[in-house]
N, C-alpha and C positions, 0 to 999 in steps of 0.2 A: 836451749833449742828454740828456734824461731817458730812462732805460732802463725798458722795461715789465717788470714782474714779474707773475706769475700770482697772487700773493697780495699784494693792495694793502695799504698801511699802514692800520691800524685807524682812523686819524683823518686829516683834511686841513684845511688852512686855506682860507678864502674870505672875501672882503670883501662886506659887505652894506651897501647904501645905505638907511639908516633915514630915512623921511620925517619932516621936522620942520615943523609948521605955521608958515607965514609965512616960511620960510627954505629954503635949499637942503638936500637930503638930506645926512646925515652918514655918512661911511664908517666902519664898525666891522668889524674883523677878528674872525671867529669860527673856532673850532676845532670842526669837525663830525665826527660819527661816520660812518664808511663803512658802507654796507650793500650786500649782494648784491641782485640783481634781485628775488628772492623775499622777502628781508627788507624791502626798500623797499615792495613791494606790501602786505605784512602791516602795515607801519607806517602807510602812507597809508590803508589800509582802516580802521584804528582811529582815525583823526583825528577823526571825527565824535563820538566818545565822550570826547574829551579837551579840557580847557580850554587856552587859549593858553599858559599857563605850562608845563603838562605837555608840550605839543607842542614848545616850544622846548627844554625840558630833555631831551626824547627825541631831538633832533637834534644838539644842541651839547654840548660839554664845557668850553668856555672862551670868553672874549672878551677884547679888548684895552682894555676900559674900566678906569678906576681902581677901580671898585667890584668886589667879589668876584662871581664867577659862581656864583650860587646861586638857589634858587627864589624867595626873597624879593625879590632884586634883579631877577630876570627879571619878576616880578610888577609891580614899579615901572615897568620899561621898557614893558611891554605896556599898563599902565594909563595912563601918561602920554603914550605915543606909540602911538595906536590902530592904526596901519598897520604897526607894527614886526613883529608876529608873521607877518603875511602876507609882508612883505618877506624875513624870515628864511627862511620856508618855501620861497618861490620861488627864492631864491638857493641854498638847499640842494638842491632838486630839479634846478635848472639845472646845478650842479656835478656831481651824480651822473650825469646823463643826457646831457649835451652836452659835446662836445670843445671845448676852448678854441681860438679862432681867433687866430692870430698872423700878422702881415704882416711 
């Protein structure tokens, strides 16, 4: 059983289902930055001023793709898979704001 600590880890892993045109979504594991409630509000308030690449770089620190996690490769991802930035954003928000349900 996981034990709750008042100071969470600065990063956490979550799987994102990246939509692929004409195929099933592909699961990609991301390492995301933890934010407090106030930090998350400030981050989401600034989203309108950011490009997709900047948004993803602001949320994540790594992924489990063969290609390096950097702005150039994130740019390729969001350019080639239009819905990727949205999927990453919603997975990130879900992980920060909702408890995992386990049966």
